[in-house]
N, C-alpha and C positions, 0 to 999 in steps of 0.2 A: 159453604163447601159443597160443591156439586159432586154427586155420586151417580155416574152413568150406569145404566143397567140394560142388558139385552132382553128381548121379549120373545116369547114363544109365538109360533105361527098357527093360527086357527083358520080352517077352511069352513066357509058358510055357503054351501052350494045353492041353497034356496034363495040367497040374496046375491049370488054371483060375486061374492067378496072373499078375499083372502086377507085376514086381519093380523096385525101385530097385537099381542095381548099380554097383559101383565097382571099377576095376582095383586090385588089391592093391599095385601098384607106387607108387600115389599115397601110401600110408602111408609107404613107404620114403623117398620124396622129401621129404615134409613133415617127417618126423622128422629127416632130415639137415639141414633148414633150422632146426631147433630148435623146431619147432611140434608141436602136438597135433592130429591130423586129426579133423575133425568132419563126417561125411557128412550132407548135408541131404536131407530127405524131400520129394518132389515134390508131395504132396497136402495140404500145409499151406496153409490158406486165408488166415489172418492173418499174412502174411509179415513185415510190419513188427514185430509183436509177437514173432514167432519169432526174428527177427534181434536184437531188443533184448535178449531173455532169454539168447541164446547169447553175445552180445557178443564176436564174433570179432575178431582183429587184422586179418584179411584174408579175402576171399572169392574162391574160384577157381571159375570157370565151366568145367567139364571138357568133354571131347569126347564123341563118340557121339551117335547119333540125328540124322537130318536135320531141319532146321527145316520145320515143317508147311507153311508158305505157299509154299515153293519149288516151282516147276514140275518134276515128275518126282521129287519127294522120296520116299525110301524109308525104312523103319524109323523112322517118325515117332512122336512122343509129344507131342500137343497139350497135355497137362496139364503136361509139363515146360516147354514154351515159355511157357505162362501163368505158371507159378511163377517162372521165371527172369526174365521181364520185370518182375514185381513185385519180385523180389529186387534187380535192378539199380536200380530206382527207390528202394528202401529203403536200399540202400548209398549211393547218391548223396546222399540226403536226410540220412543219418547220418554222412557223411564217412568211410565204411569203404572202405579200398582194395580195388580189384577187379582181377583178372586173368582174361582170357578165353583159353582154350586151344582152338585149332582151331574146333570148333563154337561155343565160348564167344566167341571173337573175332568170328565171323560174327554171332552174336546181338547182341553189343554194337554192331557197326556198323549193323545193320538197325534196332535199337531207337533208336539215336541219330540216325537219319535218312539212313543210307547205303544202298547197294545191294550185291547180290551177283550174281555171274555164274558160269556153268559154266567150269571150268578143266580142261585136259587134262594128263596126265602128272604128276599130283600124288598118286597112290595107290600106297602101298607103295614109295616111292622115297626116295632120299637125294639132296640137291642143295645147292648153295652158296647162301648169302644174303649180301647186301651192304648195309652201312650204315656207321655209325661204327666205326672200328677194322678189324681184319683180317676177311676173309671167314670164314664159319662154315659147316660142313656140318651140315645138320639132316635129320631124318626128315620124311616127308610122307604124310598119309593123308586127303586131302580132295578132293571133287569140286566144291565151290563155293569161290570166293575173291573177290578184289576187286583192282581196279587203283586207282591214286591218285585218279582222277576219281570213283571209287565211294565214297570215304570220306565219312563224316558230317562236317559242317563243323567240329566240335570236335576232330577227330582228326588227328594228324600221322603220316605214314609215317616209320618209323625203320629199316626193312629191306625189301629187295625180293629176289625170286628172279631168276634169269637171264632169265626170260620177262617180267619187269616186274610180276608180281603182288606185291601187298603181303604181306609175311611178318610184319611187326610194326608196331604203332602205339602212340602215346601220346595221352592226352587233353590238351588244351591247358590245362585249368583245374583238374582234379581228379586224384586218385591212381587212375588207371585205365589199363590197357594191355592189349594183346592180342598173342598169338603164334600162328602157324599150325602150328608143330611141337608135338610132345608131349615135353616134358622128362622126364616120368615113365617113358617107354619107353627111355631111355638108361641103360646100366649105371652111368654116373658122371655127376655133376652138372657140366656144363661151366661155366667162369667166367662166360660171358655170362648163362646162365640164373640162376646164383647171384646175380649183380649185379641182375638184374631183380627177383627176389623180395626181396632184401635192401633195395633202394631203396623198394619198396612197404611192407615191414614196418616200416621204421624212419624213414620220412619224417614230417615234421611235418604234422599235419592241415591240409587246405586249407579255408578258410572263405569263399572268394569265391563 
């Protein structure tokens, strides 16, 4: 079962290189889920064909890099933004499940018609989130987030932080969700994260 995952862009001026890069912990997480990790290259132009030939069971939009259009954004990668927007469209058209992690959740909300806002106290922190079931403690590494009023119309909030910011959402009609924490950075896969991934990986395709 191939699980495709996007990569952050890292600039290495001294080597005149601009690299696609992926935290090694993603491979550990994906293999624990029973999948084969397939890193995606940001400079592929024909994204629909790329996705069709890879035929993944799921696509993960990973974290890292600010989104270029955000005021005050740093460490930006416009080529990644363009690739991931095309990737989201191709996944939705082909009914391939999508999960956005941190930046990936932000990009999904923006591309589907939502908004982002600056948030405070969410960098290198751990905090509780509240939704269905017991509260969960998650990690946090983001400067931008969203409140319920900022969500795209197709998205439903499923978890919030104590300050009211959205920590997870689901799409109303297709197999697509987002989480603001980084499951790959935890030493063990918590039951909530495992459930999120397994529901996407094994759900029946949506054709509406």
